[in-house]
Biopython code that builds the backbone (N, CA, C, O; Angstrom):
import numpy as np
from Bio.PDB.StructureBuilder import StructureBuilder

atoms = [
    (1, "MET", "N", (25.750, 21.033, -31.228)),
    (1, "MET", "CA", (25.698, 21.870, -32.404)),
    (1, "MET", "C", (25.150, 23.235, -31.977)),
    (1, "MET", "O", (24.159, 23.307, -31.251)),
    (2, "SER", "N", (25.777, 24.287, -32.414)),
    (2, "SER", "CA", (25.335, 25.624, -32.019)),
    (2, "SER", "C", (24.006, 25.976, -32.687)),
    (2, "SER", "O", (23.625, 25.395, -33.703)),
    (3, "ILE", "N", (23.323, 26.933, -32.093)),
    (3, "ILE", "CA", (22.056, 27.384, -32.672)),
    (3, "ILE", "C", (22.295, 27.948, -34.067)),
    (3, "ILE", "O", (21.500, 27.714, -34.977)),
    (4, "HIS", "N", (23.385, 28.689, -34.238)),
    (4, "HIS", "CA", (23.699, 29.234, -35.568)),
    (4, "HIS", "C", (23.809, 28.110, -36.598)),
    (4, "HIS", "O", (23.285, 28.231, -37.705)),
    (5, "THR", "N", (24.481, 27.029, -36.240)),
    (5, "THR", "CA", (24.630, 25.899, -37.161)),
    (5, "THR", "C", (23.287, 25.240, -37.436)),
    (5, "THR", "O", (22.993, 24.876, -38.575)),
    (6, "LEU", "N", (22.467, 25.085, -36.395)),
    (6, "LEU", "CA", (21.137, 24.496, -36.590)),
    (6, "LEU", "C", (20.293, 25.311, -37.564)),
    (6, "LEU", "O", (19.477, 24.757, -38.301)),
    (7, "LEU", "N", (20.492, 26.625, -37.564)),
    (7, "LEU", "CA", (19.683, 27.504, -38.414)),
    (7, "LEU", "C", (20.235, 27.654, -39.827)),
    (7, "LEU", "O", (19.571, 28.221, -40.695)),
    (8, "THR", "N", (21.449, 27.149, -40.065)),
    (8, "THR", "CA", (22.065, 27.359, -41.377)),
    (8, "THR", "C", (22.478, 26.086, -42.103)),
    (8, "THR", "O", (22.756, 26.127, -43.301)),
    (9, "LYS", "N", (22.525, 24.956, -41.401)),
    (9, "LYS", "CA", (23.043, 23.736, -42.024)),
    (9, "LYS", "C", (22.225, 22.526, -41.587)),
    (9, "LYS", "O", (21.806, 22.431, -40.433)),
    (10, "VAL", "N", (22.001, 21.604, -42.519)),
    (10, "VAL", "CA", (21.310, 20.345, -42.222)),
    (10, "VAL", "C", (22.277, 19.203, -42.512)),
    (10, "VAL", "O", (22.764, 19.044, -43.632)),
    (11, "GLU", "N", (22.540, 18.421, -41.485)),
    (11, "GLU", "CA", (23.424, 17.264, -41.645)),
    (11, "GLU", "C", (22.709, 16.193, -42.472)),
    (11, "GLU", "O", (21.484, 16.084, -42.410)),
    (12, "PRO", "N", (23.461, 15.399, -43.247)),
    (12, "PRO", "CA", (22.839, 14.353, -44.073)),
    (12, "PRO", "C", (21.954, 13.390, -43.279)),
    (12, "PRO", "O", (20.903, 12.974, -43.767)),
    (13, "GLU", "N", (22.370, 13.034, -42.059)),
    (13, "GLU", "CA", (21.546, 12.100, -41.273)),
    (13, "GLU", "C", (20.238, 12.753, -40.828)),
    (13, "GLU", "O", (19.223, 12.069, -40.701)),
    (14, "ASP", "N", (20.248, 14.073, -40.588)),
    (14, "ASP", "CA", (19.006, 14.770, -40.236)),
    (14, "ASP", "C", (18.055, 14.808, -41.431)),
    (14, "ASP", "O", (16.849, 14.615, -41.279)),
    (15, "LEU", "N", (18.605, 15.057, -42.616)),
    (15, "LEU", "CA", (17.801, 15.043, -43.837)),
    (15, "LEU", "C", (17.196, 13.660, -44.050)),
    (15, "LEU", "O", (16.017, 13.535, -44.380)),
    (16, "GLN", "N", (18.004, 12.628, -43.860)),
    (16, "GLN", "CA", (17.522, 11.258, -44.046)),
    (16, "GLN", "C", (16.420, 10.917, -43.042)),
    (16, "GLN", "O", (15.434, 10.269, -43.395)),
    (17, "ASP", "N", (16.586, 11.351, -41.797)),
    (17, "ASP", "CA", (15.554, 11.101, -40.774)),
    (17, "ASP", "C", (14.218, 11.713, -41.182)),
    (17, "ASP", "O", (13.175, 11.067, -41.071)),
    (18, "VAL", "N", (14.249, 12.956, -41.653)),
    (18, "VAL", "CA", (13.010, 13.634, -42.054)),
    (18, "VAL", "C", (12.413, 12.959, -43.281)),
    (18, "VAL", "O", (11.196, 12.787, -43.361)),
    (19, "LYS", "N", (13.254, 12.575, -44.237)),
    (19, "LYS", "CA", (12.745, 11.899, -45.430)),
    (19, "LYS", "C", (12.072, 10.582, -45.064)),
    (19, "LYS", "O", (11.037, 10.234, -45.632)),
    (20, "GLU", "N", (12.649, 9.855, -44.127)),
    (20, "GLU", "CA", (12.027, 8.603, -43.687)),
    (20, "GLU", "C", (10.717, 8.885, -42.963)),
    (20, "GLU", "O", (9.740, 8.164, -43.160)),
    (21, "PHE", "N", (10.680, 9.919, -42.130)),
    (21, "PHE", "CA", (9.462, 10.283, -41.411)),
    (21, "PHE", "C", (8.362, 10.688, -42.391)),
    (21, "PHE", "O", (7.188, 10.382, -42.182)),
    (22, "CYS", "N", (8.757, 11.384, -43.468)),
    (22, "CYS", "CA", (7.796, 11.837, -44.487)),
    (22, "CYS", "C", (7.528, 10.768, -45.544)),
    (22, "CYS", "O", (6.692, 10.958, -46.427)),
    (23, "LYS", "N", (8.236, 9.650, -45.451)),
    (23, "LYS", "CA", (8.113, 8.559, -46.422)),
    (23, "LYS", "C", (8.450, 9.026, -47.840)),
    (23, "LYS", "O", (7.697, 8.796, -48.786)),
    (24, "VAL", "N", (9.608, 9.691, -47.958)),
    (24, "VAL", "CA", (10.081, 10.202, -49.240)),
    (24, "VAL", "C", (11.252, 9.342, -49.697)),
    (24, "VAL", "O", (12.225, 9.160, -48.965)),
    (25, "ASP", "N", (11.148, 8.811, -50.924)),
    (25, "ASP", "CA", (12.239, 8.047, -51.518)),
    (25, "ASP", "C", (12.990, 8.935, -52.497)),
    (25, "ASP", "O", (12.440, 9.906, -53.017)),
    (26, "GLY", "N", (14.240, 8.599, -52.742)),
    (26, "GLY", "CA", (15.023, 9.337, -53.719)),
    (26, "GLY", "C", (15.500, 10.666, -53.171)),
    (26, "GLY", "O", (15.302, 10.996, -52.001)),
    (27, "ASN", "N", (16.145, 11.427, -54.070)),
    (27, "ASN", "CA", (16.727, 12.694, -53.629)),
    (27, "ASN", "C", (16.279, 13.890, -54.464)),
    (27, "ASN", "O", (16.902, 14.950, -54.407)),
    (28, "LEU", "N", (15.217, 13.734, -55.232)),
    (28, "LEU", "CA", (14.756, 14.824, -56.087)),
    (28, "LEU", "C", (14.308, 16.048, -55.296)),
    (28, "LEU", "O", (14.428, 17.174, -55.778)),
    (29, "GLU", "N", (13.801, 15.841, -54.099)),
    (29, "GLU", "CA", (13.266, 16.952, -53.311)),
    (29, "GLU", "C", (14.145, 17.301, -52.109)),
    (29, "GLU", "O", (13.685, 17.961, -51.177)),
    (30, "ASP", "N", (15.393, 16.867, -52.127)),
    (30, "ASP", "CA", (16.280, 17.117, -50.986)),
    (30, "ASP", "C", (16.432, 18.606, -50.678)),
    (30, "ASP", "O", (16.445, 18.999, -49.511)),
    (31, "GLN", "N", (16.547, 19.429, -51.708)),
    (31, "GLN", "CA", (16.720, 20.865, -51.485)),
    (31, "GLN", "C", (15.480, 21.459, -50.807)),
    (31, "GLN", "O", (15.602, 22.254, -49.875)),
    (32, "GLU", "N", (14.305, 21.079, -51.268)),
    (32, "GLU", "CA", (13.072, 21.591, -50.673)),
    (32, "GLU", "C", (12.918, 21.114, -49.231)),
    (32, "GLU", "O", (12.542, 21.889, -48.352)),
    (33, "ILE", "N", (13.208, 19.849, -48.997)),
    (33, "ILE", "CA", (13.076, 19.298, -47.646)),
    (33, "ILE", "C", (14.104, 19.934, -46.711)),
    (33, "ILE", "O", (13.806, 20.196, -45.546)),
    (34, "THR", "N", (15.300, 20.179, -47.214)),
    (34, "THR", "CA", (16.313, 20.877, -46.412)),
    (34, "THR", "C", (15.801, 22.251, -45.999)),
    (34, "THR", "O", (15.964, 22.655, -44.848)),
    (35, "GLY", "N", (15.190, 22.962, -46.925)),
    (35, "GLY", "CA", (14.602, 24.266, -46.598)),
    (35, "GLY", "C", (13.498, 24.153, -45.561)),
    (35, "GLY", "O", (13.383, 25.001, -44.677)),
    (36, "MET", "N", (12.690, 23.111, -45.664)),
    (36, "MET", "CA", (11.616, 22.898, -44.682)),
    (36, "MET", "C", (12.187, 22.608, -43.296)),
    (36, "MET", "O", (11.650, 23.069, -42.290)),
    (37, "ILE", "N", (13.270, 21.847, -43.248)),
    (37, "ILE", "CA", (13.920, 21.548, -41.970)),
    (37, "ILE", "C", (14.454, 22.834, -41.346)),
    (37, "ILE", "O", (14.244, 23.084, -40.159)),
    (38, "LEU", "N", (15.142, 23.647, -42.143)),
    (38, "LEU", "CA", (15.688, 24.908, -41.624)),
    (38, "LEU", "C", (14.575, 25.833, -41.152)),
    (38, "LEU", "O", (14.704, 26.495, -40.122)),
    (39, "SER", "N", (13.492, 25.878, -41.901)),
    (39, "SER", "CA", (12.344, 26.701, -41.516)),
    (39, "SER", "C", (11.722, 26.194, -40.217)),
    (39, "SER", "O", (11.374, 26.985, -39.341)),
    (40, "ALA", "N", (11.584, 24.886, -40.098)),
    (40, "ALA", "CA", (11.024, 24.297, -38.872)),
    (40, "ALA", "C", (11.915, 24.610, -37.675)),
    (40, "ALA", "O", (11.423, 24.984, -36.610)),
    (41, "ARG", "N", (13.219, 24.458, -37.852)),
    (41, "ARG", "CA", (14.146, 24.763, -36.756)),
    (41, "ARG", "C", (14.040, 26.224, -36.334)),
    (41, "ARG", "O", (13.998, 26.532, -35.143)),
    (42, "ARG", "N", (13.997, 27.120, -37.316)),
    (42, "ARG", "CA", (13.899, 28.554, -37.010)),
    (42, "ARG", "C", (12.621, 28.837, -36.219)),
    (42, "ARG", "O", (12.647, 29.582, -35.240)),
    (43, "ASP", "N", (11.523, 28.251, -36.637)),
    (43, "ASP", "CA", (10.249, 28.452, -35.950)),
    (43, "ASP", "C", (10.307, 27.916, -34.517)),
    (43, "ASP", "O", (9.889, 28.596, -33.580)),
    (44, "ILE", "N", (10.816, 26.722, -34.355)),
    (44, "ILE", "CA", (10.858, 26.085, -33.035)),
    (44, "ILE", "C", (11.797, 26.837, -32.097)),
    (44, "ILE", "O", (11.436, 27.129, -30.957)),
    (45, "ILE", "N", (12.992, 27.149, -32.570)),
    (45, "ILE", "CA", (13.946, 27.883, -31.731)),
    (45, "ILE", "C", (13.390, 29.257, -31.385)),
    (45, "ILE", "O", (13.587, 29.745, -30.272)),
    (46, "GLY", "N", (12.694, 29.884, -32.333)),
    (46, "GLY", "CA", (12.062, 31.176, -32.067)),
    (46, "GLY", "C", (10.992, 31.090, -30.993)),
    (46, "GLY", "O", (10.827, 32.021, -30.205)),
    (47, "GLN", "N", (10.269, 29.988, -30.955)),
    (47, "GLN", "CA", (9.229, 29.811, -29.938)),
    (47, "GLN", "C", (9.800, 29.448, -28.571)),
    (47, "GLN", "O", (9.272, 29.867, -27.541)),
    (48, "VAL", "N", (10.879, 28.670, -28.565)),
    (48, "VAL", "CA", (11.419, 28.153, -27.308)),
    (48, "VAL", "C", (12.425, 29.123, -26.690)),
    (48, "VAL", "O", (12.320, 29.452, -25.508)),
    (49, "GLY", "N", (13.391, 29.579, -27.474)),
    (49, "GLY", "CA", (14.405, 30.501, -26.968)),
    (49, "GLY", "C", (15.779, 30.153, -27.495)),
    (49, "GLY", "O", (16.023, 29.028, -27.932)),
    (50, "ASP", "N", (16.683, 31.133, -27.452)),
    (50, "ASP", "CA", (18.024, 30.910, -27.991)),
    (50, "ASP", "C", (19.143, 31.325, -27.035)),
    (50, "ASP", "O", (20.272, 31.558, -27.467)),
    (51, "ARG", "N", (18.839, 31.416, -25.748)),
    (51, "ARG", "CA", (19.858, 31.787, -24.763)),
    (51, "ARG", "C", (20.787, 30.638, -24.404)),
    (51, "ARG", "O", (21.939, 30.867, -24.037)),
    (52, "ILE", "N", (20.303, 29.411, -24.506)),
    (52, "ILE", "CA", (21.112, 28.239, -24.153)),
    (52, "ILE", "C", (21.540, 27.568, -25.455)),
    (52, "ILE", "O", (20.750, 26.877, -26.098)),
    (53, "ASP", "N", (22.791, 27.780, -25.831)),
    (53, "ASP", "CA", (23.264, 27.350, -27.147)),
    (53, "ASP", "C", (23.186, 25.843, -27.353)),
    (53, "ASP", "O", (22.938, 25.391, -28.471)),
    (54, "ASP", "N", (23.390, 25.063, -26.307)),
    (54, "ASP", "CA", (23.394, 23.607, -26.481)),
    (54, "ASP", "C", (22.075, 22.945, -26.063)),
    (54, "ASP", "O", (22.010, 21.719, -25.970)),
    (55, "PHE", "N", (21.035, 23.729, -25.814)),
    (55, "PHE", "CA", (19.752, 23.179, -25.363)),
    (55, "PHE", "C", (19.170, 22.178, -26.361)),
    (55, "PHE", "O", (18.554, 21.192, -25.956)),
    (56, "PHE", "N", (19.356, 22.415, -27.642)),
    (56, "PHE", "CA", (18.726, 21.591, -28.673)),
    (56, "PHE", "C", (19.577, 20.381, -29.064)),
    (56, "PHE", "O", (19.129, 19.534, -29.836)),
    (57, "ASP", "N", (20.800, 20.297, -28.535)),
    (57, "ASP", "CA", (21.668, 19.151, -28.815)),
    (57, "ASP", "C", (21.091, 17.903, -28.155)),
    (57, "ASP", "O", (20.733, 17.929, -26.978)),
    (58, "ASP", "N", (21.003, 16.839, -28.893)),
    (58, "ASP", "CA", (20.497, 15.555, -28.374)),
    (58, "ASP", "C", (19.167, 15.719, -27.649)),
    (58, "ASP", "O", (18.917, 15.049, -26.647)),
    (59, "ASN", "N", (18.320, 16.599, -28.147)),
    (59, "ASN", "CA", (17.013, 16.867, -27.544)),
    (59, "ASN", "C", (15.950, 16.175, -28.400)),
    (59, "ASN", "O", (15.614, 16.638, -29.490)),
    (60, "TRP", "N", (15.429, 15.059, -27.886)),
    (60, "TRP", "CA", (14.468, 14.277, -28.650)),
    (60, "TRP", "C", (13.234, 15.095, -29.009)),
    (60, "TRP", "O", (12.729, 14.979, -30.126)),
    (61, "ASN", "N", (12.738, 15.918, -28.092)),
    (61, "ASN", "CA", (11.560, 16.737, -28.387)),
    (61, "ASN", "C", (11.823, 17.688, -29.552)),
    (61, "ASN", "O", (10.951, 17.900, -30.395)),
    (62, "PHE", "N", (13.026, 18.260, -29.598)),
    (62, "PHE", "CA", (13.377, 19.157, -30.703)),
    (62, "PHE", "C", (13.383, 18.400, -32.024)),
    (62, "PHE", "O", (12.797, 18.845, -33.011)),
    (63, "LYS", "N", (14.044, 17.261, -32.030)),
    (63, "LYS", "CA", (14.117, 16.455, -33.254)),
    (63, "LYS", "C", (12.714, 16.067, -33.724)),
    (63, "LYS", "O", (12.398, 16.180, -34.908)),
    (64, "TYR", "N", (11.885, 15.615, -32.799)),
    (64, "TYR", "CA", (10.529, 15.186, -33.136)),
    (64, "TYR", "C", (9.694, 16.359, -33.648)),
    (64, "TYR", "O", (8.945, 16.210, -34.613)),
    (65, "ALA", "N", (9.817, 17.514, -33.016)),
    (65, "ALA", "CA", (9.074, 18.700, -33.464)),
    (65, "ALA", "C", (9.509, 19.107, -34.871)),
    (65, "ALA", "O", (8.676, 19.503, -35.687)),
    (66, "VAL", "N", (10.806, 19.012, -35.161)),
    (66, "VAL", "CA", (11.297, 19.315, -36.515)),
    (66, "VAL", "C", (10.699, 18.328, -37.510)),
    (66, "VAL", "O", (10.289, 18.725, -38.601)),
    (67, "TRP", "N", (10.644, 17.067, -37.154)),
    (67, "TRP", "CA", (10.042, 16.062, -38.040)),
    (67, "TRP", "C", (8.582, 16.387, -38.308)),
    (67, "TRP", "O", (8.142, 16.377, -39.458)),
    (68, "ILE", "N", (7.829, 16.676, -37.252)),
    (68, "ILE", "CA", (6.394, 16.950, -37.410)),
    (68, "ILE", "C", (6.172, 18.193, -38.258)),
    (68, "ILE", "O", (5.339, 18.186, -39.165)),
    (69, "LYS", "N", (6.912, 19.263, -37.971)),
    (69, "LYS", "CA", (6.746, 20.526, -38.712)),
    (69, "LYS", "C", (7.144, 20.332, -40.181)),
    (69, "LYS", "O", (6.468, 20.834, -41.078)),
    (70, "SER", "N", (8.229, 19.612, -40.422)),
    (70, "SER", "CA", (8.673, 19.355, -41.797)),
    (70, "SER", "C", (7.657, 18.496, -42.541)),
    (70, "SER", "O", (7.352, 18.754, -43.706)),
    (71, "TYR", "N", (7.139, 17.482, -41.871)),
    (71, "TYR", "CA", (6.115, 16.621, -42.464)),
    (71, "TYR", "C", (4.888, 17.447, -42.843)),
    (71, "TYR", "O", (4.354, 17.313, -43.944)),
    (72, "HIS", "N", (4.452, 18.291, -41.931)),
    (72, "HIS", "CA", (3.289, 19.150, -42.183)),
    (72, "HIS", "C", (3.557, 20.072, -43.381)),
    (72, "HIS", "O", (2.702, 20.226, -44.253)),
    (73, "SER", "N", (4.735, 20.677, -43.418)),
    (73, "SER", "CA", (5.082, 21.565, -44.535)),
    (73, "SER", "C", (5.139, 20.796, -45.847)),
    (73, "SER", "O", (4.664, 21.278, -46.875)),
    (74, "TYR", "N", (5.721, 19.601, -45.812)),
    (74, "TYR", "CA", (5.853, 18.786, -47.014)),
    (74, "TYR", "C", (4.490, 18.395, -47.573)),
    (74, "TYR", "O", (4.282, 18.433, -48.786)),
    (75, "ASN", "N", (3.576, 18.027, -46.712)),
    (75, "ASN", "CA", (2.263, 17.551, -47.150)),
    (75, "ASN", "C", (1.251, 18.653, -47.397)),
    (75, "ASN", "O", (0.174, 18.380, -47.929)),
    (76, "ASN", "N", (1.557, 19.879, -47.032)),
    (76, "ASN", "CA", (0.636, 20.999, -47.229)),
    (76, "ASN", "C", (1.328, 22.148, -47.958)),
    (76, "ASN", "O", (1.128, 23.314, -47.617)),
    (77, "ARG", "N", (2.135, 21.819, -48.954)),
    (77, "ARG", "CA", (2.903, 22.879, -49.619)),
    (77, "ARG", "C", (2.168, 23.544, -50.770)),
    (77, "ARG", "O", (2.633, 24.566, -51.274)),
    (78, "ASP", "N", (1.053, 23.007, -51.198)),
    (78, "ASP", "CA", (0.296, 23.612, -52.287)),
    (78, "ASP", "C", (-0.687, 24.626, -51.709)),
    (78, "ASP", "O", (-1.839, 24.296, -51.425)),
    (79, "THR", "N", (-0.223, 25.858, -51.539)),
    (79, "THR", "CA", (-1.053, 26.881, -50.894)),
    (79, "THR", "C", (-2.107, 27.464, -51.821)),
    (79, "THR", "O", (-3.028, 28.136, -51.356)),
    (80, "SER", "N", (-1.993, 27.223, -53.113)),
    (80, "SER", "CA", (-2.965, 27.795, -54.042)),
    (80, "SER", "C", (-4.137, 26.851, -54.317)),
    (80, "SER", "O", (-5.016, 27.161, -55.122)),
    (81, "SER", "N", (-4.144, 25.723, -53.661)),
    (81, "SER", "CA", (-5.177, 24.722, -53.894)),
    (81, "SER", "C", (-6.470, 25.079, -53.171)),
    (81, "SER", "O", (-6.459, 25.754, -52.142)),
    (82, "ASN", "N", (-7.577, 24.613, -53.728)),
    (82, "ASN", "CA", (-8.865, 24.735, -53.056)),
    (82, "ASN", "C", (-9.116, 23.553, -52.130)),
    (82, "ASN", "O", (-10.155, 23.473, -51.475)),
    (83, "ALA", "N", (-8.165, 22.647, -52.081)),
    (83, "ALA", "CA", (-8.314, 21.463, -51.237)),
    (83, "ALA", "C", (-8.285, 21.852, -49.767)),
    (83, "ALA", "O", (-7.747, 22.890, -49.384)),
    (84, "MET", "N", (-8.870, 21.002, -48.974)),
    (84, "MET", "CA", (-8.899, 21.246, -47.535)),
    (84, "MET", "C", (-7.475, 21.215, -46.979)),
    (84, "MET", "O", (-6.688, 20.334, -47.325)),
    (85, "THR", "N", (-7.155, 22.162, -46.134)),
    (85, "THR", "CA", (-5.858, 22.153, -45.463)),
    (85, "THR", "C", (-6.082, 21.851, -43.988)),
    (85, "THR", "O", (-7.167, 22.070, -43.449)),
    (86, "PHE", "N", (-5.052, 21.354, -43.359)),
    (86, "PHE", "CA", (-5.150, 20.949, -41.961)),
    (86, "PHE", "C", (-4.139, 21.717, -41.136)),
    (86, "PHE", "O", (-3.020, 21.977, -41.577)),
    (87, "GLU", "N", (-4.553, 22.077, -39.932)),
    (87, "GLU", "CA", (-3.621, 22.721, -39.021)),
    (87, "GLU", "C", (-2.667, 21.672, -38.479)),
    (87, "GLU", "O", (-2.955, 20.475, -38.479)),
    (88, "ILE", "N", (-1.536, 22.152, -38.021)),
    (88, "ILE", "CA", (-0.542, 21.229, -37.480)),
    (88, "ILE", "C", (-1.104, 20.541, -36.235)),
    (88, "ILE", "O", (-1.918, 21.110, -35.508)),
    (89, "GLN", "N", (-0.667, 19.345, -36.013)),
    (89, "GLN", "CA", (-1.228, 18.494, -34.965)),
    (89, "GLN", "C", (-0.973, 19.035, -33.563)),
    (89, "GLN", "O", (-0.020, 19.775, -33.319)),
    (90, "ASP", "N", (-1.859, 18.639, -32.654)),
    (90, "ASP", "CA", (-1.677, 18.985, -31.244)),
    (90, "ASP", "C", (-0.380, 18.408, -30.696)),
    (90, "ASP", "O", (0.212, 18.966, -29.772)),
    (91, "THR", "N", (0.061, 17.292, -31.262)),
    (91, "THR", "CA", (1.314, 16.684, -30.827)),
    (91, "THR", "C", (2.461, 17.672, -30.959)),
    (91, "THR", "O", (3.317, 17.763, -30.079)),
    (92, "TYR", "N", (2.475, 18.413, -32.062)),
    (92, "TYR", "CA", (3.518, 19.415, -32.285)),
    (92, "TYR", "C", (3.466, 20.472, -31.192)),
    (92, "TYR", "O", (4.488, 20.794, -30.585)),
    (93, "ASN", "N", (2.280, 21.013, -30.941)),
    (93, "ASN", "CA", (2.150, 22.075, -29.943)),
    (93, "ASN", "C", (2.511, 21.592, -28.545)),
    (93, "ASN", "O", (3.157, 22.319, -27.791)),
    (94, "SER", "N", (2.108, 20.387, -28.190)),
    (94, "SER", "CA", (2.451, 19.885, -26.858)),
    (94, "SER", "C", (3.946, 19.609, -26.743)),
    (94, "SER", "O", (4.523, 19.767, -25.667)),
    (95, "THR", "N", (4.577, 19.198, -27.840)),
    (95, "THR", "CA", (6.026, 18.985, -27.838)),
    (95, "THR", "C", (6.748, 20.314, -27.650)),
    (95, "THR", "O", (7.711, 20.395, -26.888)),
    (96, "ILE", "N", (6.286, 21.358, -28.342)),
    (96, "ILE", "CA", (6.869, 22.696, -28.179)),
    (96, "ILE", "C", (6.698, 23.163, -26.734)),
    (96, "ILE", "O", (7.639, 23.682, -26.134)),
    (97, "ASN", "N", (5.510, 22.981, -26.179)),
    (97, "ASN", "CA", (5.265, 23.409, -24.796)),
    (97, "ASN", "C", (6.146, 22.660, -23.807)),
    (97, "ASN", "O", (6.618, 23.247, -22.834)),
    (98, "ALA", "N", (6.372, 21.383, -24.039)),
    (98, "ALA", "CA", (7.266, 20.614, -23.168)),
    (98, "ALA", "C", (8.682, 21.176, -23.236)),
    (98, "ALA", "O", (9.355, 21.294, -22.212)),
    (99, "MET", "N", (9.135, 21.523, -24.440)),
    (99, "MET", "CA", (10.465, 22.117, -24.578)),
    (99, "MET", "C", (10.535, 23.474, -23.889)),
    (99, "MET", "O", (11.531, 23.787, -23.238)),
    (100, "LYS", "N", (9.489, 24.280, -24.026)),
    (100, "LYS", "CA", (9.465, 25.588, -23.362)),
    (100, "LYS", "C", (9.594, 25.422, -21.856)),
    (100, "LYS", "O", (10.326, 26.170, -21.209)),
    (101, "ASP", "N", (8.887, 24.447, -21.296)),
    (101, "ASP", "CA", (8.980, 24.195, -19.854)),
    (101, "ASP", "C", (10.403, 23.807, -19.458)),
    (101, "ASP", "O", (10.951, 24.350, -18.499)),
    (102, "ASP", "N", (10.998, 22.874, -20.192)),
    (102, "ASP", "CA", (12.377, 22.458, -19.908)),
    (102, "ASP", "C", (13.334, 23.632, -20.037)),
    (102, "ASP", "O", (14.236, 23.805, -19.217)),
    (103, "TYR", "N", (13.132, 24.436, -21.070)),
    (103, "TYR", "CA", (14.006, 25.573, -21.341)),
    (103, "TYR", "C", (13.912, 26.601, -20.208)),
    (103, "TYR", "O", (14.930, 27.067, -19.696)),
    (104, "ARG", "N", (12.680, 26.947, -19.826)),
    (104, "ARG", "CA", (12.495, 27.922, -18.737)),
    (104, "ARG", "C", (13.131, 27.429, -17.443)),
    (104, "ARG", "O", (13.735, 28.208, -16.706)),
    (105, "TYR", "N", (12.997, 26.157, -17.173)),
    (105, "TYR", "CA", (13.587, 25.590, -15.967)),
    (105, "TYR", "C", (15.111, 25.692, -16.015)),
    (105, "TYR", "O", (15.738, 26.054, -15.019)),
    (106, "GLN", "N", (15.707, 25.378, -17.161)),
    (106, "GLN", "CA", (17.160, 25.485, -17.293)),
    (106, "GLN", "C", (17.621, 26.935, -17.176)),
    (106, "GLN", "O", (18.664, 27.204, -16.579)),
    (107, "ILE", "N", (16.862, 27.867, -17.736)),
    (107, "ILE", "CA", (17.190, 29.295, -17.597)),
    (107, "ILE", "C", (17.115, 29.688, -16.123)),
    (107, "ILE", "O", (17.997, 30.385, -15.621)),
    (108, "TRP", "N", (16.069, 29.245, -15.431)),
    (108, "TRP", "CA", (15.917, 29.555, -14.010)),
    (108, "TRP", "C", (17.109, 29.023, -13.211)),
    (108, "TRP", "O", (17.649, 29.730, -12.361)),
    (109, "LEU", "N", (17.519, 27.779, -13.483)),
    (109, "LEU", "CA", (18.676, 27.206, -12.793)),
    (109, "LEU", "C", (19.943, 28.000, -13.072)),
    (109, "LEU", "O", (20.737, 28.264, -12.169)),
    (110, "LYS", "N", (20.122, 28.377, -14.335)),
    (110, "LYS", "CA", (21.308, 29.152, -14.720)),
    (110, "LYS", "C", (21.304, 30.513, -14.030)),
    (110, "LYS", "O", (22.328, 30.935, -13.495)),
    (111, "ASP", "N", (20.170, 31.199, -14.036)),
    (111, "ASP", "CA", (20.073, 32.504, -13.378)),
    (111, "ASP", "C", (20.296, 32.374, -11.874)),
    (111, "ASP", "O", (20.957, 33.218, -11.270)),
    (112, "LYS", "N", (19.754, 31.333, -11.277)),
    (112, "LYS", "CA", (19.934, 31.100, -9.837)),
    (112, "LYS", "C", (21.404, 30.856, -9.531)),
    (112, "LYS", "O", (21.933, 31.382, -8.552)),
    (113, "GLU", "N", (22.058, 30.070, -10.355)),
    (113, "GLU", "CA", (23.483, 29.796, -10.175)),
    (113, "GLU", "C", (24.296, 31.079, -10.304)),
    (113, "GLU", "O", (25.214, 31.314, -9.519)),
    (114, "ASP", "N", (23.962, 31.909, -11.294)),
    (114, "ASP", "CA", (24.654, 33.188, -11.471)),
    (114, "ASP", "C", (24.444, 34.097, -10.264)),
    (114, "ASP", "O", (25.382, 34.755, -9.814)),
    (115, "ASP", "N", (23.221, 34.139, -9.738)),
    (115, "ASP", "CA", (22.927, 34.951, -8.552)),
    (115, "ASP", "C", (23.712, 34.449, -7.345)),
    (115, "ASP", "O", (24.253, 35.246, -6.579)),
    (116, "ASP", "N", (23.776, 33.132, -7.175)),
    (116, "ASP", "CA", (24.532, 32.553, -6.062)),
    (116, "ASP", "C", (26.015, 32.885, -6.181)),
    (116, "ASP", "O", (26.669, 33.183, -5.181)),
    (117, "ASP", "N", (26.549, 32.836, -7.405)),
    (117, "ASP", "CA", (27.954, 33.189, -7.628)),
    (117, "ASP", "C", (28.208, 34.651, -7.279)),
    (117, "ASP", "O", (29.227, 34.976, -6.669)),
    (118, "GLU", "N", (27.288, 35.534, -7.663)),
    (118, "GLU", "CA", (27.434, 36.959, -7.350)),
    (118, "GLU", "C", (27.415, 37.189, -5.845)),
    (118, "GLU", "O", (28.198, 37.985, -5.328)),
    (119, "GLU", "N", (26.523, 36.495, -5.140)),
    (119, "GLU", "CA", (26.448, 36.633, -3.683)),
    (119, "GLU", "C", (27.733, 36.154, -3.025)),
    (119, "GLU", "O", (28.209, 36.780, -2.078)),
    (120, "ARG", "N", (28.302, 35.060, -3.508)),
    (120, "ARG", "CA", (29.560, 34.551, -2.953)),
    (120, "ARG", "C", (30.692, 35.534, -3.192)),
    (120, "ARG", "O", (31.545, 35.722, -2.324)),
    (121, "ASN", "N", (30.709, 36.158, -4.355)),
    (121, "ASN", "CA", (31.764, 37.113, -4.682)),
    (121, "ASN", "C", (31.649, 38.384, -3.849)),
    (121, "ASN", "O", (32.659, 39.023, -3.554)),
    (122, "GLU", "N", (30.428, 38.758, -3.469)),
    (122, "GLU", "CA", (30.221, 39.952, -2.659)),
    (122, "GLU", "C", (30.658, 39.723, -1.219)),
    (122, "GLU", "O", (31.067, 40.662, -0.537)),
    (123, "ASN", "N", (30.575, 38.490, -0.757)),
    (123, "ASN", "CA", (30.929, 38.184, 0.641)),
    (123, "ASN", "C", (32.374, 37.914, 0.730)),
    (123, "ASN", "O", (32.884, 37.635, 1.815)),
]
sb = StructureBuilder()
sb.init_structure("model")
sb.init_model(0)
sb.init_chain("A")
sb.init_seg("    ")
for serial, (resi, resn, name, xyz) in enumerate(atoms, 1):
    if name == "N":
        sb.init_residue(resn, " ", resi, " ")
    sb.init_atom(name, np.array(xyz, "f"), 0.0, 1.0, " ", f" {name:<3s}", serial, name[0])
structure = sb.get_structure()
């Protein structure tokens, strides 16, 4: 799935996965949860990078980070409350960092391959 599609559309199975992770029954809040998923994806892709269009396809860390971010947004959506709020879990941050490492490595491999191709073409 392209990054553009990830940022603009939520597949029904992705919505269902997040609803199960958040322990939400019914479909009354589907629109809100869809917005939370899109927001989570935008945040994660913004932190990791968007040069590799298929990097997030079948990426368990990406899916899990979206679940965690959506869960956090769902459970902390009352911003006007005097109730205690909680920062997002360390699990989320470590998952993002793991993706950043994988992403940087793939970019490095791609750049190295491009450099090798240029050297071959020059010779």
